[in-house]
C-alpha positions in Angstrom: -1.0 23.5 18.3 -1.3 19.8 18.1 -4.7 18.2 17.7 -4.8 14.6 18.9 -7.6 12.3 17.7 -8.2 9.1 19.7 -9.6 5.9 18.1 -12.2 3.8 19.7 -10.5 1.3 22.0 -9.3 -1.8 20.2 -11.7 -1.1 17.3 -9.5 -2.9 14.8 -9.1 -6.1 16.9 -12.8 -6.2 17.7 -13.9 -5.7 14.1 -11.4 -8.2 12.8 -12.3 -10.8 15.4 -16.0 -10.4 14.8 -15.6 -10.6 11.0 -13.5 -13.7 11.1 -15.5 -15.4 13.7 -18.4 -15.4 11.3 -16.3 -17.2 8.7 -18.0 -19.7 6.4 -21.4 -18.0 6.1 -22.3 -18.2 2.5 -24.2 -15.4 0.7 -27.1 -16.9 -1.2 -29.0 -13.8 -2.1 -28.2 -10.4 -3.5 -27.1 -8.0 -0.7 -26.0 -4.4 -0.3 -22.4 -5.4 0.6 -20.0 -8.2 1.4 -17.3 -8.8 4.0 -14.2 -11.0 3.7 -15.6 -13.0 6.6 -19.1 -12.8 8.0 -21.5 -9.9 7.4 -20.9 -6.2 6.8 -21.1 -4.1 10.0 -23.5 -1.6 8.3 -27.0 -2.9 7.5 -28.8 -2.2 4.2 -30.4 0.9 5.7 -27.2 2.7 6.7 -27.3 6.4 6.0 -23.5 7.2 5.8 -20.1 5.7 6.6 -19.3 6.1 10.3 -16.2 8.2 9.7 -17.9 10.6 7.2 -19.7 13.8 8.2 -23.1 13.8 6.4 -23.5 17.5 7.2 -20.1 18.5 5.7 -20.5 21.7 3.5 -19.6 21.5 -0.1 -17.1 23.9 -1.8 -13.6 25.1 -1.3 -10.3 24.0 -2.6 -7.4 21.9 -1.5 -3.8 21.9 -2.9 -1.5 19.0 -2.2 2.1 18.4 -3.1 3.9 15.5 -4.7 7.6 14.9 -5.3 8.3 13.8 -8.9 6.6 14.2 -12.2 4.0 12.6 -14.5 3.6 12.0 -18.2 0.3 10.0 -18.3 -3.2 10.2 -17.0 -3.9 6.5 -17.3 -3.2 4.8 -13.9 -4.2 1.4 -15.1 -1.2 0.5 -17.2 2.5 0.0 -16.6 3.7 2.6 -19.1 4.3 6.1 -17.9 4.3 7.9 -14.6 0.9 8.8 -13.3 -0.4 10.9 -10.3 -1.2 8.1 -7.9 -4.4 9.8 -6.7 -6.1 9.5 -10.1 -6.8 5.8 -9.6 -8.7 6.6 -6.3 -10.3 10.0 -7.0 -11.0 9.9 -10.8 -12.3 6.4 -11.2 -15.0 4.3 -9.5 -15.7 0.6 -8.9 -18.7 -1.7 -8.5 -18.2 -1.7 -4.8 -16.5 0.7 -2.4 -14.4 0.0 0.6 -15.2 1.0 4.2 -12.0 2.0 6.0 -13.6 1.3 9.4 -13.7 -2.5 8.8 -10.8 -5.0 8.0 -12.2 -5.7 4.5 -15.8 -4.9 3.8 -17.3 -3.5 0.6 -20.6 -1.8 0.0 -22.5 -1.2 -3.3 -21.3 1.7 -5.4 -21.8 1.3 -9.1 -23.5 -1.9 -8.2 -26.8 -1.8 -6.3 -26.3 -5.4 -5.1 -23.8 -8.2 -5.1 -24.4 -11.9 -4.8 -21.7 -14.5 -4.1 -22.1 -18.3 -4.6 -22.2 -20.2 -1.3 -19.1 -22.0 -2.4 -17.4 -18.8 -3.6 -17.2 -20.0 -7.2 -18.7 -16.9 -8.7 -19.9 -13.4 -8.0 -22.7 -11.5 -9.7 -23.2 -7.7 -9.7 -26.3 -5.8 -10.6 -25.7 -2.2 -11.7 -27.6 0.8 -10.5 -29.8 2.1 -13.2 -28.8 5.7 -12.4 -25.0 5.1 -12.7 -23.5 7.5 -15.2 -20.1 8.5 -16.6 -19.1 12.1 -16.5 -20.3 12.7 -20.0 -23.8 11.6 -19.0 -23.8 8.2 -20.7 -24.9 5.2 -18.6 -22.5 2.7 -17.1 -23.4 -0.6 -18.8 -22.7 -4.3 -18.4 -20.7 -4.0 -21.6 -18.4 -1.4 -19.9 -18.0 -3.7 -17.0 -17.0 -6.7 -19.1 -14.7 -4.6 -21.3 -13.0 -3.1 -18.2 -12.5 -6.5 -16.5 -11.1 -8.2 -19.6 -8.9 -5.3 -20.6 -7.4 -4.7 -17.2 -6.9 -8.4 -16.7 -5.1 -9.0 -19.9 -3.1 -5.8 -20.9 -3.5 -3.7 -17.7 -1.0 -3.0 -15.0 0.6 -6.1 -13.4 -1.5 -5.5 -10.2 -4.5 -6.7 -12.2 -3.0 -9.6 -14.1 -2.4 -12.2 -11.4 -6.0 -12.3 -10.1 -7.5 -12.3 -13.6 -5.7 -15.6 -14.3 -7.9 -17.1 -11.6 -11.1 -16.0 -13.5 -12.7 -18.6 -15.8 -15.3 -16.5 -17.4 -17.4 -13.3 -17.4 -20.9 -13.0 -18.9 -24.0 -10.8 -18.9 -26.9 -12.4 -17.0 -29.3 -9.6 -17.6 -29.7 -6.0 -18.8 -27.9 -4.7 -15.7 -26.3 -7.8 -14.2 -23.0 -9.5 -14.9 -21.5 -12.7 -13.4 -17.8 -13.5 -13.0 -16.9 -17.2 -12.5 -13.7 -18.4 -10.9 -11.4 -21.2 -11.9 -11.4 -22.4 -8.3 -13.5 -21.3 -5.3 -11.9 -18.2 -3.8 -13.4 -16.2 -1.0 -11.5 -13.0 -1.8 -11.8 -12.9 -5.6 -15.4 -11.6 -5.4 -14.2 -8.6 -3.4 -11.2 -8.0 -5.7 -13.5 -8.0 -8.8 -15.8 -5.5 -7.0 -12.9 -3.1 -6.5 -11.8 -3.1 -10.2 -12.2 0.4 -11.8 -14.9 0.5 -14.4 -13.9 2.4 -17.5 -15.9 3.7 -20.4 -15.3 1.2 -23.3 -16.4 3.7 -25.9 -13.6 6.1 -24.9 -11.0 3.6 -26.0 -12.4 2.5 -29.3 -9.6 2.8 -31.9 -7.0 3.6 -29.2 -4.1 1.5 -27.8 -5.0 1.2 -24.2 -1.4 0.2 -23.3 0.2 3.3 -24.8 -2.0 6.1 -23.6 -0.3 9.2 -22.2 -1.7 12.7 -21.8 -3.9 12.7 -24.9 -6.8 10.8 -23.2 -8.7 12.8 -20.5 -10.5 10.2 -18.3 -14.2 9.8 -18.8 -15.2 8.1 -15.6 -18.1 7.8 -13.1 -16.3 9.2 -10.1 -17.2 12.4 -8.2 -14.2 14.2 -9.7 -13.1 14.9 -13.3 -9.8 16.0 -14.6 -10.4 19.7 -15.5 -6.8 21.0 -16.1 -3.2 19.8 -16.1 0.3 20.7 -17.3 2.6 17.8 -17.9 5.0 17.3 -14.9 3.6 20.3 -13.0 0.1 20.0 -11.8 -3.3 18.2 -12.2 -6.6 19.7 -11.2 -9.6 17.6 -10.3 -13.0 19.3 -10.2 -16.0 18.0 -8.4 -18.6 17.0 -10.9 -21.8 19.0 -10.1 -23.8 16.3 -11.9 -22.2 13.4 -10.2 -24.8 10.6 -10.3 -24.0 9.1 -6.8 -23.9 12.2 -4.6 -26.9 11.0 -2.6 -25.8 7.4 -2.1 -25.3 6.5 1.6 -21.8 5.4 0.8 -21.0 8.8 -0.7 -22.8 11.0 1.8 -20.4 13.4 3.4 -17.5 12.5 1.1 -15.8 14.2 -1.8 -17.4 17.6 -0.9 -14.4 19.8 -1.8 -14.9 21.5 -5.1 -11.3 21.4 -6.4 -8.4 19.1 -5.6 -5.1 20.3 -7.2 -1.9 18.2 -7.1 1.3 20.2 -7.5 4.5 18.4 -8.4 8.0 19.4 -7.1 11.5 18.3 -8.0 12.3 17.4 -4.4 11.0 17.4 -0.8 12.7 20.6 0.1 10.9 22.6 -2.6 7.6 21.0 -1.6 8.1 21.9 2.1 9.0 25.5 1.2 5.8 25.7 -0.9 3.7 24.5 2.1 5.4 26.9 4.5 4.8 29.8 2.1 1.1 28.9 1.9 1.0 27.5 -1.6 -0.1 24.1 -0.4 -3.1 23.4 1.8 -1.8 20.3 3.5 1.3 18.2 4.0 1.8 14.7 5.4 5.0 14.5 7.5 6.7 11.1 7.9 9.6 12.2 10.0 8.9 12.5 13.7 11.9 14.8 14.2 10.9 17.1 11.4 7.4 17.1 12.9 8.8 18.2 16.3 11.4 20.7 15.0 10.2 22.2 11.7 6.6 23.0 12.2 6.8 26.2 14.3 6.8 28.6 11.4 4.7 31.8 11.5 1.6 30.3 9.9 1.5 27.7 12.6 2.0 30.3 15.3 -0.8 32.4 13.9 -3.2 29.5 13.8 -3.5 29.5 10.0 -2.0 26.0 10.0 -3.1 23.2 12.3 -1.0 20.2 13.3 -3.1 17.0 13.5 -2.1 13.6 14.6 -4.4 10.9 13.4 -3.9 7.4 14.9 -4.4 4.2 13.0 -4.6 0.5 13.9 -3.2 -1.1 10.7 -0.1 -3.4 10.5 3.3 -1.6 10.2 3.9 -3.1 6.8 7.5 -3.2 5.6 9.5 -0.1 4.8 13.2 -0.2 4.1 15.9 -1.2 1.7 14.8 -4.3 -0.3 17.5 -6.7 -1.3 17.1 -8.2 -4.8 17.8 -11.9 -4.5 17.9 -12.3 -8.3 21.4 -10.7 -7.9 24.3 -12.8 -6.8 25.1 -10.2 -4.1 22.0 -11.1 -2.1 21.3 -14.7 -3.0 22.8 -15.9 0.3 20.6 -15.3 3.4 23.7 -14.8 5.5 24.7 -11.8 3.4 21.2 -10.4 3.8 21.4 -10.9 7.6 24.8 -9.2 7.6 23.2 -6.1 5.8 20.6 -6.0 8.6 23.2 -6.3 11.3 25.3 -3.5 9.8 22.4 -1.1 9.8 22.6 1.2 12.8 18.9 1.4 13.2 18.7 3.0 16.7 21.3 5.6 15.8 19.5 6.5 12.5 16.1 6.6 14.2 17.4 8.8 17.0 19.1 11.1 14.5 16.1 11.5 12.2 13.1 10.9 14.4 14.4 11.6 17.9 13.8 7.9 18.5 10.0 8.4 18.6 8.8 6.1 15.9 9.2 2.3 16.6 11.3 0.0 14.6 9.5 -2.4 12.2 10.0 -5.9 13.7 8.0 -7.8 11.1 5.6 -7.4 8.2 2.4 -7.4 10.3 3.8 -5.8 13.4 1.5 -3.4 15.4 -1.5 -5.7 14.8 -3.3 -8.9 15.9 -1.8 -10.6 12.8 1.9 -10.2 13.9 4.0 -13.2 14.6 4.4 -13.9 18.3 7.8 -13.9 20.1 9.6 -17.2 20.6 9.2 -20.6 19.0 6.2 -21.2 16.7 3.4 -22.9 18.6 -0.1 -24.3 18.0 -1.6 -23.9 14.6 1.3 -21.7 13.4 3.8 -24.6 14.1 1.5 -27.1 12.5 1.3 -25.0 9.3 5.1 -24.5 9.1 6.2 -28.0 10.1 5.9 -29.5 6.5 8.4 -26.9 5.3 10.9 -27.2 8.2 13.7 -28.4 5.9 13.3 -25.3 3.6 12.9 -22.6 6.3 15.7 -20.3 7.3 16.9 -20.0 10.9 14.4 -18.1 13.0 11.2 -19.1 11.2 10.4 -21.9 13.7 12.7 -20.9 16.5 11.7 -17.2 16.5 13.4 -14.2 14.9 14.0 -10.8 16.4 15.5 -7.8 14.7 18.9 -7.0 16.1 19.2 -4.1 18.5 22.3 -2.0 18.2 24.1 0.0 21.0 22.6 3.2 19.7 25.9 4.6 18.4 26.9 5.3 14.9 29.7 2.8 15.0 27.4 -0.1 16.0 30.5 -2.2 16.9 28.6 -5.4 17.9 26.5 -5.2 14.7 29.5 -4.7 12.5 31.3 -7.6 14.2 28.2 -9.9 13.7 28.0 -8.8 10.1 31.7 -9.7 9.5 31.2 -13.1 11.1 28.2 -13.8 8.9 30.0 -12.8 5.7 32.9 -15.0 6.6 30.5 -17.9 7.1 29.3 -17.2 3.5 32.8 -17.3 2.2 33.7 -13.6 2.1 37.0 -12.3 3.3 38.6 -8.9 4.2 41.8 -8.4 2.2 43.7 -5.1 2.6 40.6 -3.5 4.0 38.4 -4.6 1.2 35.6 -7.2 1.6 36.0 -9.8 -1.2 33.5 -12.3 -2.5 34.1 -16.1 -2.4 35.4 -15.6 -6.0 38.0 -13.1 -4.8 36.4 -10.0 -6.3 35.7 -6.8 -4.3 32.2 -7.0 -2.8 30.2 -4.0 -4.0 26.6 -3.3 -4.8 24.2 -0.6 -5.9 21.5 1.2 -3.9 18.8 2.8 -6.1 17.1 6.0 -4.8 14.7 8.4 -6.3 16.0 12.0 -6.0 14.0 14.3 -3.8 13.8 12.5 -0.5 16.0 14.2 2.1 15.2 11.5 4.7 16.2 8.6 2.5 19.4 10.5 1.6 20.2 10.9 5.2 19.6 7.2 5.9 21.7 6.0 2.9 24.6 8.3 3.9 24.8 6.9 7.4 24.3 3.3 6.1 27.0 3.5 3.4 29.4 4.8 6.0 28.6 1.7 8.2 29.1 -0.6 5.2 32.4 1.0 4.5 33.6 -0.2 7.9 33.0 -3.7 6.5 35.1 -2.9 3.5 32.1 -2.7 1.2 32.1 0.2 -1.3 28.5 0.9 -2.1 27.4 2.9 -5.1 24.3 5.0 -4.7 22.3 5.7 -7.9 20.2 8.8 -7.5 17.8 9.0 -10.5 14.6 11.0 -11.3 11.1 9.5 -11.0 10.9 8.2 -14.6 14.3 6.4 -14.4 13.5 5.1 -10.9 10.3 3.6 -12.1 11.9 2.0 -15.2 14.7 0.4 -13.2 12.4 -0.7 -10.5 9.9 -2.2 -12.9 12.8 -4.2 -14.6 14.4 -5.2 -11.3 17.5 -3.3 -12.4 19.0 -2.8 -8.9 20.7 -4.6 -6.1 19.1 -2.7 -3.2 16.2 -0.3 -3.4 13.9 1.7 -1.1 10.4 0.5 -0.9 7.3 0.7 1.3 4.8 -2.2 1.5 1.6 -1.1 3.1 -0.3 -4.1 4.5 -3.9 -4.4 5.8 -5.8 -6.2 8.5 -7.2 -8.4 5.8 -4.3 -9.7 3.7 -5.4 -11.8 0.7 -4.7 -12.4 -2.9 -2.5 -9.3 -3.2 0.1 -11.2 -1.2 0.8 -13.3 -4.3 1.7 -10.1 -6.2 4.0 -9.0 -3.4 6.0 -12.2 -2.8 4.5 -15.0 -5.0 6.6 -17.1 -7.3 4.5 -16.2 -10.4 5.5 -12.5 -10.1 9.2 -12.9 -9.8 9.8 -12.2 -13.5 6.7 -10.1 -14.3 7.9 -6.7 -15.3 6.5 -4.0 -13.0 5.4 -6.4 -10.2 5.9 -5.5 -6.6 7.9 -8.7 -5.9 11.1 -6.6 -5.8 13.0 -9.0 -3.6 12.4 -11.9 -6.0 10.7 -14.0 -3.3 9.8 -17.5 -4.3 9.3 -20.0 -1.4 7.0 -23.0 -1.0 6.1 -22.0 2.5 5.1 -18.5 1.4 2.9 -19.9 -1.3 1.3 -22.4 1.1 0.6 -19.9 3.8 -1.1 -17.5 1.4 -3.2 -20.4 0.2 -4.1 -21.4 3.7 -5.0 -17.8 4.4 -7.3 -17.6 1.5 -9.1 -20.8 2.3 -9.4 -20.5 6.0 -12.8 -21.2 7.5 -12.1 -20.1 11.0 -10.6 -17.1 12.9 -8.0 -19.4 14.4 -6.8 -20.7 11.1 -6.8 -17.4 9.3 -4.8 -15.6 12.0 -2.4 -18.6 12.3 -1.8 -18.6 8.6 -0.9 -14.9 8.5 1.3 -15.2 11.6 3.1 -18.1 9.9 3.5 -16.1 6.7 4.9 -13.2 8.8 7.5 -15.6 10.3 8.6 -16.9 6.9 8.9 -13.4 5.3 10.7 -11.9 8.2 13.2 -14.8 8.6 13.9 -14.7 4.8 15.6 -11.4 5.6 14.6 -9.7 2.3 14.5 -6.1 3.7 16.6 -3.9 5.9 13.7 -2.5 7.9 13.3 1.2 9.0 10.5 2.2 11.3 6.8 2.9 11.0 4.5 5.7 11.9 1.8 4.7 14.5 0.1 8.0 13.7 -0.4 10.1 10.6 1.0 13.5 11.0 -0.8 16.1 8.9 -0.1 19.8 8.8 -3.1 21.6 7.1 -4.9 24.8 6.6 -7.1 25.6 9.6 -10.1 25.8 7.3 -9.7 22.2 6.3 -11.5 19.8 8.6 -12.0 16.1 9.0 -14.5 14.1 11.2 -13.8 13.4 14.9 -14.7 9.7 14.3 -11.5 8.0 13.1 -11.7 4.7 11.2 -9.4 1.8 12.0 -7.4 2.7 8.9 -7.0 6.2 10.2 -3.9 6.9 8.0 -6.3 6.9 5.1 -7.3 10.4 6.2 -3.8 11.6 5.7 -3.6 10.2 2.2 -6.9 11.1 0.7 -9.1 14.2 0.9 -12.3 12.3 0.4 -13.7 12.9 4.0 -12.3 16.4 4.4 -14.2 19.6 4.0 -13.5 23.3 3.9 -15.0 25.2 6.8 
């Protein structure tokens, strides 16, 4: 049985337009929340988030599955492999995000937030009742220590934005101010989302080298109660959680126990779910969803199949080409790789052709580049960089559409022509580089993904028709992360999830300063003046028109740079789950969040 959940009509577009239309309104007084543009949708007297069920019963247990392993419980550093959920469920921040607005934060550890009218600083006032799981109060000293530690020796995701901070200081017993090197509308929000750690727990310890010997003491609703390295982690709801009655928390995190089981591969995880060892499973393959979910527990009603729609951008999922390597330094080679990919055949084979192809980074949203030549403000923003832009940025770029067959004759012919333009030649059936050496490269995959294995098998056969012998490196999670962090690959699978409110994080994805930062997400090695300029315009826009135009211009530059061989995206989250597990009927604009996190689920 499929359960279909329908979003409110055009909620994302309306919310985004309203927020941005109010751009420029300065916040001069402490308030209960802040929005990237304009005012929060919920007033100071709101009783609960619109997508949370305030009457949800507490109790029960949920068991989720993960492919891979872990050797650390510290999600805030580069070292080690960590269950990704810990950063979200086991730690808390000054402000919490509403998933029903493009980018709005409400007070969590902080009872109020104040932003300078010129966006040059932000000040937070802590709630007097805020406590860590050991009962000790959350203090200004903890906030300052957390900000400085994460910003200087933490994971690379924290480092770039901290470089834009000029100072942090206590302004009262419960208040702290963070000043910015330059006015920045989004930095106040980023600082509000930083996890706050207990400074005392790390006295005499090396924060950068922690593994499984430090059990987090945090202020979140859940605490780590049990684990076995590489096998499972159990989070237990803290019965003394300090914020259970906050409006922001009402109806969330009501399940008593969240257990994460780890498996060597996706097949083992699927078998565990089918056998009833897991409570829920998120399916990304449309074909698997259609063909593999008619097992006895579904037929009996023990398992329910839910489709949860969302209205966020498609993001970019596919094989990322590392431009640091000579193999992909030439854009014509990258375009040839895209042309050679039989997208329609693979999509039909794996998904029954149901899921749409990714056409750009912000596709499926109001922020997506429009078809045809750049016009209006988009053209104005890009014109100064016309000499540096690749074909398609100004004229318009469309993903090639193949004939739907495995042979993809037209695509292969176009790829050969592009490679020849770049100086490559076919000699005795072997594609050779301009230097005369055989053209070969490596695709890095993490073991355990049957879907990615199927994709790469078909793709390498297509590349063989070009005379390119591709080596596929299949490695475990630890090796994959190490090579990924050190950019030790030619081509790699990656998924970039993007939001309706892109901001400073765009620098960490494709900004010049992150090209050589170990562990950064700039896997393609992107460094382009137009990218830097469009992100800057985005962050400093004072109107809806300029903000949307800047993002659309950025979308054009990124897409025409041909950094990624795109796959497809899921316009809905497909979740198979125990029938006793429920989630609210009201779906937020980021509806896929429901499929990733159990925070608004309950056990009936």
